N, C-alpha and C positions, 0 to 999 in steps of 0.2 A: 438203637437209633430206632422211632417213630418213622416205620417209613410213609406212613401216612402223614404226619405233620411235616415230613419231609418234602413232598409232594405238595403239600397246600402253600410250604413258605416260596416254594418255587413258582407255584401259580400265582400267589400275590406280589412277587418282584416282576414277574412277567407282564402283570395287568398294569403295574405301575411305568414300563417304559414307553416311550414317547417316540414319534417319529423324527428323522432326521438324516438328511441326507448330505453331512458333513464331507464326506469324501469327494463329493462335486466340485468343493471349493478350498480345500485343504486336503494337501498331500502330505503322506509320512514317507518321507524319503529315509528314516531307521527306524524301524517300529523297535517298542519298549521291551518287546520279549525277543528281539534278536540275540543270541547269544554273544557275549562278549568276553575277552580274555579278562583275568583280573577281578578282584572285588569292585564292589559297586551298587549302588542302584539301580535299581530296572530304568532306562534313560532312554525315551524317542524323542525325534527331532522331526518338525511339522514346518510347512511353510505353505503361505496361499499358492495357488495354481497361479499357470501366467496364461495371458491373453498374447501368444508370438510374446514380443520382450517385457510385458508390463506385468507385474503381479498383479491379481485381482482385488486389491485391498477394499475399495467401494463394495464388492460382490460379497467378500468376507463380513464386512459389518452389517449388509443386508441381510444375510444369512443367519447372524445373531440376532438381529434386533427381531426377525420372523420367530426364533427358538424363543424369545422375552415370553411369550404366553403360558410356552411349559414350564420356565425356570422360575417366574413370577408370582403366579397366580397358584392358590391351593388347587389340589385336584379337586374336592370336592366342588369349588365357585367354577372350574372349568368345565365339568359334565354339565351344570348346570347351563352355563353359556353355550354348551355345544348342543343340548336339546332345543333352545330359543333359537340358533341360526338353522337349526335343521326344519325349524315350525317358518322361521323370517328371516333371510339372508340379509335382510337390513341391519338384523343385530350385528353383523359381524364388525359394524363400525364401533360398536359399545365395547367390544372386546379390546379393539387396539388403543380407546381412549382409558380403560381398565389399565390395561399397562404400561399406558404412557402416564396414568396419574400416580402408580408404583414408582418410577422413576423418579418423578417431581418430588412426592413425598420424602424419598431416601435422600434426593439432594438438598432438600430443605432441610430435612434435619441433621444433616452430615455435610454441609459443604464444604470440610478441607478433605473430602474423599473425593475422587473420582474413579472407583474401580470396580465399576461396574460391568464393563465390558470383560476384563478379566474375570470376571465370576460366570458369566456366561458361556463364556467360552472353555472355562474348565467344566462348566455343566454339560455342555455338547461331546468336549472330549473322553472325558470318564464313560459317558453312557456308551459312545462308541468305541472307543478302544479297549475299555475294563467290560464291555455289557451288563454295567451298573447302574439303574435306574436310580434318579434321588427320590431319598424318603421323606423329606422336608423342604418347603418353599422357604430355603431361607431369606430370601428379597425382602417377601409377605411379612414375616417373624421382625427382620431387623426394623421395619416400618411402622411395626404396630406401638403404639403409645406408652404400654405398659412392661414395654421388651426393651434390655439393655442390647447396647449396639455391638458389644464385644462377643467375638466368638466364630467360629471357623466360617469357610467361603462356601461349605457345602457337604452333606452327609450323604452318601450312596451307598446301595449294598449288592451284593450278588451273594448267590449260592454255588459254591464249587467245591470240588475235592471234598465233599461231607460236610461244609458248614458254613454258616455266613460268614461274608466278609464284608465288614464293616469298612466305607472307606472314607476319611477324613479329608476333606479338601481343603488347599490353599492357594489361593491366583495372586501372581506378582506381576507387577508392569513393569518393565525395568529399561533402562537405556544400554543396558548391556545384558548378556545371558548371566554370567557370573555373579553380577550386583543380585540380580533376582534370584539365583540359586542360594547366595548367602541370606538373602532375607525371608526366604522361603523356611530354611534350616533354623533360623532364630525363632519365627513364627511358631513351627511344629514345636519346638521346644517348650515354648511359651506356654502351648497348651498344653503340654504333657507334665509340666510342673502345677499345673494351675488344675487340683482336683476337683474342686468345685465345679469351673467350666466343663471338663470330662465330663460329669455326671449329668450338668444340665443338657449336655449335647443329646444323651441319650433321654432323656425325660422329653425335651421338644419334640423329638421323632414320636414317641409313643402317646404322647398329649397335642400334639399340635402339627404333626406332619403329617403325610398324604395317606399314612395308616387306617385314617378313619373313614376314607372315601372306599376302603374295601367289604366287603359283606361276606358272610358265613366264616366257612373253617379256614380261609385264607385269611380274612382279616385277624383271626384268634391265633393264627398261627405267627403270622407278620408281629403282633402285639407281644405276643410271648419270648421270640426272638429278638426282642429289643428291650428284654426286661430284665436286664443287667444282675438285678435285687433278687427277683425272686426266683428267676429259672436260671442259675448259674449254670446248670447241669448239662444246660443245651450247645452244641458246639459251636462257638465262633471265632474269627482272628479277627486282628486290626490293622491297617495298611493305610499309611499316609501318601499323599498326592498332592506333588507341586505341579502347579501349570504356571510355567512363566512365560509369558508373552515380553518380546524384548526385540528393539530396535536392534539391527544388522546393516549400517551404513555400508561396512566396507565390503561385504561380499555381492550387496545388491550393488554397489558401483563396478563390479568386475564383471562387466557386461559383454557379450558376443558383439559383433557388428550386425547390424540386419541385413540379412541377404534374402534370396527366394530359396534355401533350403528347406531342411526339414522346421515345422513350424514349433515341435516342441522342443529344438534345439536349446533353447533360453533358460525353459523350466529344467531339462535335464542337467545343464551347464551348473545353474545354480543348485539344484539337488546334490552334485559332485562336493563341489566346495564346501556347500554346509555339512554335508556327511561327515568330509573329513574332519571335523570339529566333532564327533561323537565322543570318542576314546577320552578326549582332554577336559571336555566338558562333565564327562561320567566322573572321572578322578577328585575333580574341581568338587563336584557335589558330594561324593563320598567323606571328601576330608572336610568340607562345610558341616554337614550331616553330624560326623563325629565328633568336630569340635564343639558343637552344639550340645552334644552329650542324647543324641538318636541315636537309630540303627541302621544303617544302609539297606540291610536285608528286609526291612518293612516299608520302605519309601518305594517310590515309584514318580520320576519327574516324565514332567513333556514341555519341552522347549518350543516355542512357535517362534520363528524369526519373521519380522517385517520390515519393509523401508524404515519405517517412522512409528512408535508407539504411538505418541500424540498425534499423528495423521490418523492412525485407525481409531483412535479415540472421537474423533472431530466428526468423523465418515460412520459413527456410532449414532452419535448425538443426531447428526441430520437426518439419517433414515429413521430415527426412532422422533425426530418429528421437534425436538427440544433443542432450543436455542445452545450454539456452540460456545460453552466459556472462553470469554477472551485471553484466558491461561489457565494452564492445568494445574492443581497442587503438585509435589513431589508425591510419588506414590509412597504409602505407607510413611509416611515422614515421621512416626514412631520410632522407626527401624533406621534410621540414617548414620547411628551410633555403631551400626553393625560393623565388628571387624572383617575385614576383608582380606587378611593378610593371608591367604592360602595356596602356598607354595606349589601349584602344579603348572608346569609350562604351556 
């Protein structure tokens, strides 16, 4: 391998990383790379931190809204706006308005969807826990007039172990962890089965992604590594990531009494109870992926437990400055026929 080219692709991906202090608000109770017995996808469990006995749901929504500027806007546009703000801080108001307009356009074009929250959450988790920056602003692409809606929720990448690892993201919001896992497995399988969709994701990154904001040798290296047609000899691997944000009313209802003991006791208790679900969720996800025709060895799942997904959605809309819908549609309504009969205790 050309060491200079390897160095440049590393430089390119490093330039695409954005700041995100996710750990300040979202605690990882079981890391995705923790050694586990038996087969199954890498599986991590996360949940909001607590302020004494209260999970910080509104704070999580606020942090995700702050990250929307990185998730929703193409990097070239963000660099232009950053320069404007550096010269005149009042231009920061314009950035907030632009981000809000992207989400307004998305809702106007796709009124049956309410999945933006999950997509931003997935963006943050993959950048933080897999050290893989976003290589295309999918929200901006989804609101373009001439772009079809169907496609992945995100494409990220990292250079590791001598190859470019391309991460294909699917975000699911669900009333239960297992429902979200089954929906993820079906979506990933549908993507793999659609060769045109697969090819288009690479084309979008090369033609309309963040790579055009890079310069010099780093830009060319990035373009080459994502050119699977003309540069097949470059080392690549593909991995599939599911971020499943789900309601967990049972565990959140299992509260300790409030007293004057250690303030972190409530958070520690929830982490322990939720963490005990790890093996069963991992086994369920493995069976769901296999049943859909996927390979668990190529999958990584992150489960994020909140008291109520729809309450988090409402908090997200409020923090973004958008009207809160009177009711939310069922997430991924097209997946309602997913078979959930996976026999894991």
